[in-house]
N, C-alpha and C positions, 0 to 999 in steps of 0.2 A: 557871461552863459548862465544863460537860463540852465534849472537843478535838474532838468531831461538831460538840456545837452549835455551837462559835467558827468552826467550817470553815462551817459552811451560813451565821453571820452573815459573814464574810468573803468567801461567794460572792457575798451580794446587793451591798454593798458595789461589790463589780466590775462588778457591773451596773449599779450608781446612781449612783456616780462616772464611770459616762461620760457627755458629752454628747447623744452619739447617742441614748441610752436618752429624756433628758427631752425632744431630742427628738418623739422617737415618741409619749412623753405631749403637747408643746403640739398633734401637729396633730392628734388624736384632739379636745382639746379646742376649739379651729379650728373643726374639722371641726359637733361639735356647735352649740357658737353659731350657727354658717353653718346649718346647718342650721334651727335655733329662728328665724331671724329669716326663714328664704325661706319653712315652715309659716304663719309667724304673715300673712308680707302676702300670702297665698295666701288667706283666708280659710276655713279648716277647721271652722270652726260660722259657718256662712251660710244651712244648710241644712237646719239644725236645726227651724223653726219648719214647714216643710212641709217634713217626712221624709218622712211617706206618700211622697206625688209623686215623690221624688226615689228613693225604694226600689224602686218600679214604673218611673220611668224608665229604672234601674240595671237589674231582670231585664228590659227589652227590646233593653236593648243587651246583655247578658249572651246571649240568644237568639238574636241573631242573629249575635254574634262565635261560637255554637256549629254554626250552621248554616252559615256560610262555613267553620270549620275543617274539619266533617264534608264540606261538597264540596270539601274541598281536595285534589291529588290524593297529600299526604303529613299524613293528621293524625296530629294529638298529641292520646292520649286522655287523657294528664297533665293537658295545657291543657284540654281539654273539660271533665274530671271539676273541675278549680280554680270554670270559671263554674258548671258547676255549684250543686256547695258555697256560691258563691256567691247563686244564686239560692234553696237551702236558707235560708243564714240567713238570708237578707232577708226569705221567704215568713213565718219564725217569729217574726219583729219584729212586723209586719201583724196575721200570726193572732193573735197574744198579748198588741198594743200595746205591743210594748218598745219604745220611741223611743232612738235613740243615744245613745251619753252625749256630753257636751261634750268635745270635744279637752282633754284636760290631761296634766299631769306623767306619768301613768300612761299614756295613749296615746303617749306621747313618748317615755319609754323602750321598750315594746315595740316602737314606730316603727324605730328606733334598733339592733333586735338584728344588723342586715344590716353594725354594723359594727364586730361582734365577726371578720367575715371580715379585718380590717384587723388586729385583735388579732393573730389567727393567724398572721397574714404578722409580725410584731412578734415573735408568741414563738417562729419558727424564728428570725428572725436571730440571735436570741439565743441561742436552741438548737443553732443549730450550726456559732456559733463557741466555745461555752463551751467544751469541750472539745480543740477543731482549735484556738483562738489561743493553748491554752499551747503546742504542739508552733511553733508560729511564732513568738510570742516567746522559744523556748528557756525560760521556766518547767516547763517538767513534772517535771524534777530536782529543782527546789524544792520542789517539793508535793509527791512523792514521799519526801521525807524527814520528812515532819512523822510524829508516833506517829497514825498510821492508816495501816491497810491501804489496800489500791488499790479493795477493793469498795466502802468506809465513802466513802472519796474521791468513788469514783465515786457514789456515792447522794446523798454531797452537791450536787454537782452537777444530779442529777439533780430532787433535793428544791429545788433553784432554779429550775430554772427552769417547775415547777409553779408555785411560789411566785408569780414572774415573770406568768404566766399568768393566778392568783385576780389578783392585784393590777391589774393592768390591765382584767381582765373587771370586777371591782369600782367601778376607776375611773371606765368607761365608766358603769356602773349608777349609781354617784352619782350623776356629774357631769351627766347626762340629765335626774336624776330634779330636781336643785338649776335647771337651766337651766328644764326641762318649765316648772318653779314659779313661775319670775319670771315667764315668755313667758306659759302661757299658765293657771296659776293650778293646784291639788289637789284632785283627786277625794276622794279622801278611802279609806280601807280599803274600804266598799260599793257602792263603783259595780262593775257588770257588765258581761261582753261574751255574747254570740251566738260560741257555736262552736259548727265540727263532731266528732262523734265519732265512732266506727266504729259503734256503737249509735244515733248521727241527731245531731241538732239539741241539743245549750242550753243553759239560759243562768248562765255562769260567774261567778267572781269575777273580776272584772280584774288584782287583784295578786295570785293565784295562776298565772293565763295566763301576765303576766309573770313570775314566777318559773317556773315550766317551760318556757317557751322560752328564758330563760337557760340551767337547769339541760340543756334537752339541745343545747344550741350547746358547754356544755361538753365533751361528752362528744368531739366530732369538736376542738376546741383540743386535747384535752391528746393526742389517738391523735397528729393533727399532731404537736406538740413530741414527742411520743415518736420518731414518726417519724424529725424533724430531728436528736434527739441521737445515735441511732444511727447516723446518716450522720456527725456530728460525730466519734463514738469509732470506727468504722469505719477512717476516711478522713482526711490529715491538713490536709485543705482547707477551710476553712469554708465557701468560694465555690460550693464541690460542692457538700456537704452542704443549700445555701440554695436555689442554681438544682432541685437534686432535686425536694427537698420542698415549694416555689412550686410545679415544674409540678405534680404531681400533684397538690396544691392544689385550682389551678383546673381542671385535665384528668380529675379521678379520673369526675366525673358522666356526664362525655362517654365516660369508659374504658367504665361501667359501659351506657351505652346503647348502645354498639358492640358491647357481648357480650346482650343484652339477649334474643337469642330464645338463648342458651346455656343447659344448666343448671346449668353451673357458677358463673356468674356471677355467683350471687347469695353466693358463700365472697368474693368481689371486698372488700377491706376496705371501698369509696366506700360501698358498696349496704347498707352496716350501721352505717355513721357514723350515719346522720341518724334519732333511736329513734325522733322527733316523726314519723316517718309511722303510727308503731302508733298514737298520741294521735289522729290527723288521720285516718287510715283512707287514706287516700294510697298503701299498700302497693307497694313496687316490685315485689314476684316476688309470685305467689301461690303460699300455702303458706309465706312466712315469719311466721317469730313472734316477738314481743320480747325470747323467751328462745335463739333462733337468734340473732340479734342479737348479741347478751350476749354467747353462747360463744364466737360469733364474734369480737368488740373482745378479749378474754380472751387466744383464742390471739393474735390478732396482737400485741398488749401484750406478752405475758409472751416473746416469740418476737423483739419486736425490744428489752427490757430484752434477753434472753439472749445475742442477739448484740453489744451495744454493752459486752458484761458481757466477754464473749471473747476480743473485742479489745480489752479495754484491758488484762485483769489479763497477757493474753498477750505484748501487745509490749513487744518490746524498747528502752531509751529509752535506754542505754547511747552510741549513738551522736548522741547529742541535742545 
């Protein structure tokens, strides 16, 4: 085993030997169990026999909500479009006689995608401390005497952060699937769902839609982890890195909306992290394309890693 691979293994051990890491996983699993229990008691499949009537009632309520939003002093076009797309999906089902599937494991996995925000939070905590804690605990000198360059050491730590993010995302995905199968049954791989696309409403594989949704959220997860990793490399306090990264994670969309009337707002990181907007057609800024957002993400990604590398490789640790 090469020194580089061995160091990645050591970094993974450092992460998973700590009790807080297992507390994170326990919290996620407890939430998944709790959500399944609450969902089961809510009777999610009770309306499937008269689904046409349920969809028609849903359309009526959506129309009323849209009208109320348009009459409001502050009209939220994004919210209006969500309800309009709900009506489009319902009409597509009614016109093509496509009954909704019974709520099953795949639907439960898709429903739990919101837990990836918690995964992002946990990844930020790990990324923020993976370098800063070496200075805090005084172990940075012991790390630098290993037969690896500073660049290689930095890379092993960054790869370890990405692996933690990936393992935790897979933990949510697999746990949700298993718990969903136990509580709601398994729809199989042939189940379909109706979704909005830029060129109209389509019926697609439920499995592929779940994978697409988690894949899009992985992009945001990687970007926030990279940002927290950069802050950890620049500053020696993990609390600062955690606080700043969490603040931006929860206020990023608000910042974009605040500057929405400015032409340069589309260059803000958080305007581009949600690549799913190009799949659904809910594009945040007119003229934005998938290629543009990917380019912006690459620019930010390179900038974050360049700053992390510059500060880490140039820092004098003689006085640590």
